[in-house]
N, C-alpha and C positions, 0 to 999 in steps of 0.2 A: 441948593446946597453951595456953602461957597466956595469957590475954585479959588486955589492955591498954588503958585509957583513954586515947584517942589524943587531941589536941588537932589536928584537920585545918587545918592551914594553906594558906588560899585566897588566893592573889595570882597566879592568873591564869597560873599556873606558870611561875616563873621571872623574871616581868619587874623588872628592877632597880627598887628603889626604891619599890615601891608598898606601902602600908599594909596590912597581912594584916587579912582578917576572920577570925574562929573558930568552929568548931564542935566541940562534945565529940560524939565517936562511937567505940564501942567497936568495937575489930578487933580480933582474934586475930593478934598479930602478933610472939610468941615472944619470948624474953629480951630484953632491953633490948641494945642493940649496947654498945661500951665507945668512950665518946668519948676525942678528942685534946683536950690543953691548946689553948689560944689561942694564935696566932702563927706564922710563917714556918715550913716544915717543909723536912727534905731529902725528896724524892721515894723512893717503893718502889723497890727494886732489881730491873727487872724480867728483869735476866737469871737472877733464880730463879723458875723454872715453876711456884711456887705462887701468884704472884701474877697468874696468867691462867686466866679460864675456859675459853677456847679460843685455843690457837695452832697451829700444825703442829708436828708431832713431841715435844708434850709429852706424858707418861704419860696422862695424864686428861684429856682434850679434850672438854668438855661438849658442845660442838656437834657431834663425828661422833658420841658416844655417846645424844644425846637420841632419845627416842621422839617422833617426829611423825606416829606412826598416825592416820590420818584415816578417818572416817566422812561420807560425804555425805548429806546429807538430801535428796532427788530431787525435783522441784516435785510428784510425786504425792504426797509424805509417805514413800515408802518408802525404805529406807535401802539405801547400797552402799558398799564399799570404797573409798577413793578411792587414786590413784596418789601415792606420795609418792617424790620423787626423790632418789636416793642422794647422798651428797656427790660433786661431782666429782673423776673422778679426776684430772686435769690441768688446772687451772685458769687462766685466761690475766691474769686479776686478782686483786687482794685486796680484804678488805673489814676494817674496823675500826670495830668496834662499840663502845659506851659505855652501858650500862643505865641505867635510872632510878631514883628514890629508891625505895629499898626499906628504908632504915632508918626505922620507924615508931614507934619509942618517943618518949616525951614527953624523951628527952634532949636535950642539944644539944651541938654538936660536930662534929666527924668521926669518922667510925667506922674505928678502928683494924683494918685486915683482918688484919694480922699476926696478931692473937689471936684469929681466928674460925676455927674449924674447919668450920660447917654453913653451908655456902653456897646452901643449899636455897632463902632467899628471891630470888636472884640469879638463882636456874634461872626462874621465873615469868615475866620478861620476856624473859630470855634465849631462852626455848622457844617463845613468842608473835611474837620478833622476831628478833633475829639470825641465831637457827641457821638458819631457813631458807633463808639464802642460802648456806648450805655445797654447794647444788646447783649454783651457779655461781661460789663464789671462795674462797679460803682464809680462814675467818673468824679473825681477832685479835680478842678482847675481855677487856681487863685488867682486874682488880678494882682497885678505887681506893678512897680514903678519903673517900666521900662525906660531904654534909651530913646529919644527921639531917632529918626533915620541920619537925621543929615548929623548927629553927634559921633557918629561913627567916622566920620571926617577929622576929628579934632585929634591933638597929638595926646590929650588927657582921656581918651574914651575909655580906657581900662578903669579907670577910677567912676566913673558913671556906669559901666558894665557894673563892676563891684557893690554897687548901692541896689541895682535891681537884683543881684544875686541874692543879697541879703534878705529879700523880701521872700523869694521863690525859697531860699533855705527856710525861712520860717514858716511857710506855708507846707512843706516837706514834713516838718516836726509835728504839725499838729494833724498831717495825713497819716503819720506813721502810727502817731497816738491813736487813731481811729481806728486805721485796720488793723491794729494787735498785732497777732502772728500772721495774718493774710499771707498770702503770696500775692506780688503787684508788679504792674508795668510803667513805666517811664516814658513818656510821650512827650516831645518837642517839635518846633519847625523853626527855623532861621533861628532868631535871636531866641524863642523857646529853646532851641537845640542847643544854642550856646549855653544858656541858663543850666539846663538837663545835664550835659555835661559835665561842667563845674559839680554839679550837685552828686552824680554818679564817680567823679573822680574822688570829690572830698568826701563824701559822706559813707556812701553804700562799695566802692572798690575795697576801702582798707577793713570793712567789717564783714568777717565772715557771716555772720548770722544775717545780716541783709542780703549779702549775695546769695545766697542758699534760698532767699525767700524771692529773689527777681526774676520773673519770666522771662521779660527782657526789658531792653531798653530801643526805642525810636528816635533817635537822634538824627532828625530828617532835615537837609538841605542848612546844616551847618557846616562846622569847620571841623569835624571829625576824622582824626590821624587813627593810623594803623597801631602806634604808641602811645596811647594821649593816657594808657590803664596797664595798671601794674598787674592785675588779675584780671579784670575782664577782656573778653576780645571778640573783634566782629564773629557775628554769625555764620559758620560754613556751611550750613546745612537747614535743612527745615526740620531736623530733630534737635538742632543745638537748644539748650535755655540757658538762662542767665549769660545771654550774650547781647551785642549791642548791633544796631541795623543803622546803617547811613548812607545817604547819597545826595547827590545834586542832578536835576535832571535839564537834559538838551534834546531838541527835536534832532531827527536824522537831516544833515546838510544842513543845520544851522548849530555848528560845533562852535565851544567855546572859545569867546576872543581872545583869550589867553591861555598858556599852559596851565592845569590845576595845580595846585598846591601838594611837593613832594610826599607821598604816604597817605595823599585822601583817598579817606575810607570809601568804596561802594559796594554795597550788600543789594542785589537785586531781588525784593521779598516776590516775585513771580521765577524767581530761578537761583536759591539762595547757595547752592551748589556752584553756581558759573553758568555762564553759557545765556543762550536768546532764552527767554520764556513769555507766553501769552499772556496780554493781563485779561482776569477774569471780569474785570468791570471799572470801569473808568467813568464817575460820578461829578458832574459839574455843575455849579450853582446857577440858575436860569438868571437868578439877579443877586446883586450885591448890595453893600452901602458905600462901598468905596470902590471907586472904578479903578485902582489899581490894583485890584482883586477881581477885576471882571473877565471872562473868559473871553469877551469880544466876539462871541459869535452871534448869529443870527437865526435862533430859534425858530421851529415851526408855530405859528402864531396859535396852534391848539395846544400846546404845552402851555399849562397852567402850573404845573408842580411846581415845587421847590427845585428839585435836581433834575438832571437830564442823565440818563445812565446807557452806555456805549457798551456792550460785553462783545469781548475775542475781537476787535478793529485793532489794537495795537498790541505792540510788541516792546519788550524792553532788555537793553543788554548793557551790562558795566563795559566800557571802552576806555583805553588807556588815553592819557592827556598829560603828556611831561612826563614825570615820577608820579603822576596820581592819576584816578579815574573817575568818570561822571557816566550817570546815566542814561544812554541815549533811546529816545521814544521814538519809535517806527510805527509807519500807518502801514499793516498788514492785515488786508480785509482777506477772508477768506474764499474757496470759492462760490460762487453765487451769490455774495454778500455784495447789495449794490449800493452801502451806505458812502458816505464820503466825511473825509475829517473835518468836523466841524470848526475846530479850533484854529484861529488863522496865526500861524508859526511865523509868518512873517511880520505879524504887526508888533510895533515898536515894542510895545510891553515886552515881547518876547524876545526881545534880540539878543542873541550871543554874547553882543558885545557888551550887554546888561547884565542881566541875570538869568537869560532863557527861560526855561518854562519853571522856574523858581516858583512862581502864586500857584502851580499847579502839581509840584511834590506829592502831595497827598493826594490830590484828586483822580490822578492815572492810576494811581497804586494802590487805592483803597480798600478794593473788594479782595485783592492779595493783601495787603497787611492783615484787615479782619481776618480774614483765613489762616493766614500764618499763625498771628499773635492765638487765634481759637487752639489752634494746633500744638504750639508750644505751650501751653497753658495746660492741656490735656495731658501731653509729656512731664510735666514737669510734676503734675497731681500724682502720676501715675508710681 
C-alpha cells in the first residue's frame, strides 16, 4: 500500500469555523482520491446501485456480505467464539448510515466516488459501525463525495462540506422513498455525523411526520451541540425516542488537549440518564485496510476472526471539559478479571492532543449502542 505523508487536521472533528492545528504523520492511505472542483454540484444519482455500499436488493450489499466473525476474550484470558447475529430476515425499521472521513490524502476538495473502483477504505468504518445494525434493521449506506481530511483546514471548507451534504441529502430522499412509512434510525460518525446532523436539522427536525418516525439519531464523534435543533433533543434516558445521541471518546488519564466547545453534547449509551456505565461489549477489528483505523493492539495469534470482543472490561462516563463534555473511557476489570487493556492509549493515533480515541468511538460502545437502539425501537413501536 502506498505510504503518504498526511497532514492530520485537528479541529475537534467537524467543529465549524475553528482554526485547525496540524501535525505531520505518515499513514498508509493508499492512492490519493480524485478531488472535485470547487462550487456547487449536482448530487449523485442514487437510483444507480453503484453509489450504495449497502441497500436492500442491490447485487453487492457490503453489510450483508460483511465478515463480522468475532472471538471473545473471556475474563480468565481464554478465547471463545462469540455469537454474531445474522441479518434480520424481516426487520420492522430501517437504518441510514453515513461513514466518516476515509479520504486521508493531502489533496483538497471532494472525492469523486464515481471514478473510484476500490471501496476498501470505506469498509473499515462500515464494518466497525453501520454493518452491525443489520441484525435489527435494513441498512442503507450511500457512498458520497466527502471532503478529504486536509480540506478541513481550508477557509472555504464549508463550501466543500455542502457539496458532500448534497449527496447525502439526495441519498436520504431515496431512502425515505423505499422506507415508506416505516420507522428509521439515522447513524453517522465524524464527517458522517456532520452530514447526518445537517440532515436532521434541515429535513427531519422541521417535519412532524418524519420526527414521529425517527427512533433515534446516532451522531457520534461530530460537532453535536445542545442547541442544534428546534425540536429534537439529546436522549435523556433509555426510554427516550426520537432523540439524538452524540459523544467523543478520550481515555482516562489522556484528557483532551484543549477544552470542549461550549454546549458539546455527550450522551453515554451505557448510562443515558447519567453517571458511569459498564460497557457491555467493545468490538475491535483485528485488521484494517488503512492504518489510521488500526487499533494497534498485539492480538493473540490464535485469533483469526474479523473482530475481537471484550465484555465488561471498560466503563464510560460523560465528564465536563470547559463548557462542553466528552465521554471518558476507563479500564475497570471486575474482581477476578485477569484481562489487560489491549488498546495502547499512549499510541500517537490516540493522542489527546490530536483526536483521542476518535477512531474507536463506535467500537467501545458498540454492544451498548445496539442494545439501546433495539430498546428504543421496541418503545417506539409500542
